[in-house]
N, C-alpha and C positions, 0 to 999 in steps of 0.2 A: 213536825206537828207539835202542838202544845202538849204540855203534860202537867200533872198535879204535883205539888210539893207538900210534904208533911214533915213536921218536926215534933218529936216527942218531948223535948225539954223546953223549958220556958226561955223565951228570947230575953236576953239581958239588956241589950241596948237596941231599942226598936229603930231609931233613926239610922244607926250604923248598919243594921240588918237590911233596911230598905236601900241604903246607898250601895251596899255590896251586891244586893240582888240586881239592881239596875246596872251596875258596872259589869256584872258577870254575863249578862245576856243582852242581846240587841233589842229584844222586845219582851217586856214583862207586863203581865196583866194581874192586877190586884182586884179580886172579885169576891163575891159571895155566891154560893151555888144557886140561890133563889132569886137573884137579881135578873130580871128579864132582858134588860139592855146589855148587861155583861154577857149573858148567854148568847145573845145575837152576835155580839162582837167576837166572841171566841169561835162561834160557828163560822163566821165570815173569814176570820184569820185562818182557820183550818181549811176552809174551802179553797182559799187562794194559795195554800201550801206554805203559809208563813211558819217559821220556827219561832216559838215563843214559850215562855215559862209562865205558869199560872200559880198564883198563891190564892187559894180559896180561904178567905179570912174566917169563915165559920167552920172550917174543917182542918185546923192546923195542929191537932193533937192536944197539946197542953191547953186547958180551957181559956187561959187569958191571952194566948198568943194573938188571936184575931183582934182583940181590943188593943193590945200593945202595938200591933202593926198599924192599926188606924192612927194611933198616936204618932208613930214613926213617920207615917205618910204626911200627917199634918205638919210635923216638924220639918220634913224635907221640902214640902211644897208650899207651906204657909196658907193652905186652903183646907176647908173642912168639907170635902165632898163625901167623906165617909162618916156615917153616924157611929159614934163610939158607944157601943152597947153590946 
């Protein structure tokens, strides 16, 4: 089943963090707790018994980590599906 990850320290290299997160798990969800489509996707994954790791960008401990991970995701994917704020 999916689970939540929290980090108390600031992420130093966002792109590297994203790359390591993706390499470490077969299925990774980068989300925000209030995004309805992400909530539906996580619920579906849980329902089908998928093993996945969730990074809730608005709940990562250090205040800037969510913004930093958005930047890391942009650097990794070259798309801006996440609003950096």
